[in-house]
N, C-alpha and C positions, 0 to 999 in steps of 0.2 A: 351549520356554516355552508352556504351555497360555495359551488368550485371555484368561481372568480373571486367572489371575496378572500376565499383561502389564498389564494395564488397571489393577490396585489398585498395581501399584508405579511407574506411570507417574504417576497423577493425585493430586493433593492430594484427601485425604477417602478413601482406600482403599476400602471396601466401598459407601459411599454413591455414589461415582463411579461406580463398577462397576455400581450399579445403576440409574443414571444414565442410561447406555448404551441401556438399554430403551424410555426412556420418552417418550412422545410429546409433542410441543409444547403447549402448553396455550394455545388461542386464546382471549382476552379478548372477551368480547362488549361488555364496557364501556369497551374502551381507544380513547384519544383519540388520532387518527392526527397526528404532529408535523406542523408547518406547514412547516416547511423540513426536508428529507432531500436529502443529500449522498451520492453513492457517491465515497470517497476515492481509490479505484483500481480500474481495469477495461479491462483489455485487448481486451474482448469485441469481436467484428466489427462494423464501423459498417454498419447497415442497417437498412433499417424496420422488421422484426420488432424489432430491438432498442429501436428507438424506441417502439414498442408496450409492449414491458415496461416502459421506465422511465416511460411515462406512465400505465400500470395501476398501478405503485409509488408514483404521487406524487410520484417524484423530479423537483428542481427543476435539478441540476448533478451532472455526471457527471466524472471526471478520467480520460481516454482515454489510453494511451501510445501513441507513435508511435516510429519511428527515423529513418531520413535522409529526402532529401529526396522520393523517390518516396511514402513513405507520407504526407506532406504535401499533396502534390500531390493524391493520391486522396481526401484528407479535406476539403480545399477544393473539389472535384468534388462530393462529395456535399452538403456543405452548401449550395453555391450552390445546386442541384437541388433542395432541401429547406429554402432557406431561411424557410420558412412554419413550419417546424416545429424549427429549429435555430438558435442564434445560437453563436459562437465567444467564447469570454471572453478579453478585453483586459484589462481593468478589473473590480474584483467589481460595481461598478455594474451591468455588462452582466447577471450573475446576476440582479438587483432587477428591470433591464427585461426581460428573458425571462422571468421569472415573471407580470410584469405583462401581458405581451401572449399569455401561454398558450404560450411555446416553452420549448425544454430549453436550458439552456445546458452548453455544450460545453469543457471545460477541456483542452487541449492538455500533454502533458507526455512526459518522456523516463524509463526506467528505466536507462539506462546514456549516457553524454555520449561514447561511442566513434565516432560520428559526426562528431566534431569534428575527427578525424585519422587517418593511418597511424601507430601507434606498435607496429609488431612489431618489438622487438629495435631501434628505431633510435635516435639521439641524441635526449635528452629533450624539447628541443623541435622538433625537426625533423618535417615535417609535422602540427605542433599548433598552435604559435603563429606569428602573421605579424610583420612586422618592427615593428608597433607595438606588440607584447608580449601582443598578444590573440587569442583564436582566432576562429573563424568563427561565435561565440555569438549575435551580433547581428542575423547572417541571420536565423538561426531566431526568434531573438524576433521579428523583425518578419514572420514567419509564423504568429506565434500561441503560440509556446512561452511557457510559464508555470511548470513546474516540472520541475525537473531533478536526479535522481541521476547519480551520478560512474560507479558501474560495476556491473556485473552479473554476480557470484558470484567471477569470477576478475579477476585486476589487467588495469589499463589505463594510459596514458600518465599517468592522473590520481590513483587512489587503488586501492587494495587491495578485492578483493571477502570476501564473506563466509566463504570457503573459506582465505582467509588474513588471520587475524583480527588479526595482531601487525604488520601492515605499515600504515606511516602513509601520508598524501599526500605526491605529489611535489612538487617546484618547479613544476612544470605544474599539478599539482593543487591547491595554494595561490593560484596566479594564478586558475584557474579559478572557484575560490570568491569572491574578490575580485569577479571580473566579473558572477558571478550576480547578486551581491549589487548591483553597482553598478546593474546592467540593471531590476532591480525583480523578479527570477525568483526564486520559492520553492525553497529547497535541500531535496531530500528525503535522507536519511542513514538509518543502518540497514538492517535487513533485507537486500536484495542488497549493500551497501557494508560492508565489513569493519569490526569494532571500533574499531582505533584510527586506521583512515582517518576513521570517524563523528566520533569525539573529538577529531580533530584538526581535522573542519571545524566543529564546534561551538565548540570555543575561538576560533576566527577568526570567529566569526560573534554577536557579543555584542550587546545591542539589536536583533538582529535574529529574528524565529521563523523556525524548523527544524523540518519534520515527518519522521517515518516514513510514507509512504504506506499503507504495508500490512506488516504482520510479527505477530510471536506472542510470547510470553514465554519465553526462554532461561532465566529462573528454575524454571518449569515443566515444561519441555520444551526439553532441551539441543542442540538442531537447529542448525547452522551458520546456517540463514535465519531464527532467530529472534534476538532483540535482546537485549541485557543492560540490567540494572538503570542501570549508569553510562551508557548512550547514552538511555535512558528520560528520567532525570533531568537529562540533560544539555538534553535537547528540551523539557521543561518549564520550565527556568530560562529558556529561549530565549522562552518563550511561546509554542512549538508545540503540534501535535497528532499522535497517535501512531494511525493507521490499523489497527484489528484486523481480520487476515484471517480468512475461513472456508474455508481449505483445510484438508482433514481431517489431510493428511500432517502439517503443519504444528503442527498444534493437539495431537497425541498422537505421534508417532513421534521416538524419541529415537535420539541418535548410535549407541548400542549395540544400538539393536534393527534391524540390517542384515537380519535372517533370520526376523522376526517378521511375520506377516501383520496390516496395522494396521486393526482393528475402526474401523466408520462409525459415528462418535460423532454425537450429537446436541447441541441447543445449549445442555444444560447443563454442558459442557466448555467451548464459547467462552465461555459465563457466568464461568467459574472465571479464564480469561485476562483478561477485562474486569474483574472484580471484583479482580484481583490490581493490576491499573494505577490504579483507583481509589484503592486503599490506599496505593501507592507514588508516584502523583504527582498525584492528585486527578482531581476527574471534568471540570476545565476542560480535560485534554490528551487527552480520549479521544475517537475518531472512531471510523468503520467504513471499512475499505479491503479488502473481501471479495476481491478480485482475480478475479473471474468471467471466463470466456473463452467467453462464449456465442457461438456459431457459428464456433469456431474449435477445429480437432482438434490442442490441446496435450496434450502428454504430460510427464509427470515419470520420470527416471531416481533413483530413492530413491537409489542408489550413489553417483551423481553428486553429488546434493545434500548428500548426507552425510558422503562422504568425499574427493569430488574427483576419483572414476575414471571415466571416461566409459564405458569397456566393460565392466566387471566387475560380477557380483550381478544383480539382478533386473532382469526385462524393462520398460522407460518402461510405465507405466500413463497411462490418462487422468486427467486430476486430478478428484477426488471432493471435492465440500464437505460440511460439515455436514449432518447432517440436521434439517430444518426452515427454512437457510436455502441451498437450494441455486441461486436465483437473485434477482436484484431483488426480483420480484413477492412474495416471501416478506420481506421487510423489516419487516411489522408482528410477525411472529413475534418478533422480536429486541426490540423495544419491547415485547413482550406477556411475554417472561422477563423481561425487566428490571424491570418494575412487578411482577410476581409475586415476584421478590427482595427488593422492598421501596424501591425506585427513585422517587423521585418523577417527577413529567411534566415538570419543568424538568430535572432530570438528564437524562432520557431525552431531550429536546429538545436540549440540547447534544450528547450522543453522535450523535444522529441527523443533526445539521447544522450547529448552531446554531457548535460549535467550529470547523469547519472554515472557518465563513462569517468567522468573528471574524478568522481569520488572513490570509485571503484579503483583507478590507478595510485590513489593516493592511501587506501587503505590496505589492500592487496597488492604491495609494491612486492 
């Protein structure tokens, strides 16, 4: 399949979308910077260089994903050594305090709850639940964990991943969702978590905001890592927020495009996903979760992501981000594109950070 044919088939707008791939991002000299910018998801390396990048971008807070105890220990060691620049968020007011003090607010999260127990073929609760019927989640909460996603692409003891969309929560998963809400942790569904598992979790979360920290629109690009309208609507009904990812593959690669070389698209394509969500759920439920991996050598195997095959298909490739938004220092380009598309400053400010902050205040009160 030719590159232009691929682009025309995959994107809304056909020829106009194909033409948009070659466009450079228009920089608005009159753009007003948003007063609050929050990065809804970033597994980037925690080092001084990344702090400099966030400061340059005027970021107030960012959600960094960790895993087990060793990563929490390393993170706290770094924060202790750089306490003049970083504060770990326990409550939403910590973000306000950090802004007043000229520091960055660091939100600790998980992309999977697998660290809570050994679940490889064991009896459902063995190694996962303790005698009181809870997991070890409270220990991580005490270490600063404030956002939790249930699983990463494939099933664990709690939920099914995006490669198993028809499987729902397990008994342990239902208990974990209850525990997440009891502790005042923000639940993260969609994206890496399977469709039915996400819907099950949303059904249990009435009256509590639920987010999807980083994903794209499956109705535009039917890639397993992208999220269904049904889940988006459930998140919006909960009062939650959907973080739009800047990962090039998920903005354009469909399930059927295994052998197609994915073009490097620009912000006009990311705008299509944002505008789709605006029409579907409204501006109050959209944020940014670009998923930048600055300072880390992370690769994607498209065959694994799209088909669940570990060894087949294309070689793993470095993650590529949409042109014009390839790291957080280019965040103003997103605001520029929204403004050029007719978004008001108030709407742009919500996407840049106010929507995330609203949810943080509600859950971490």
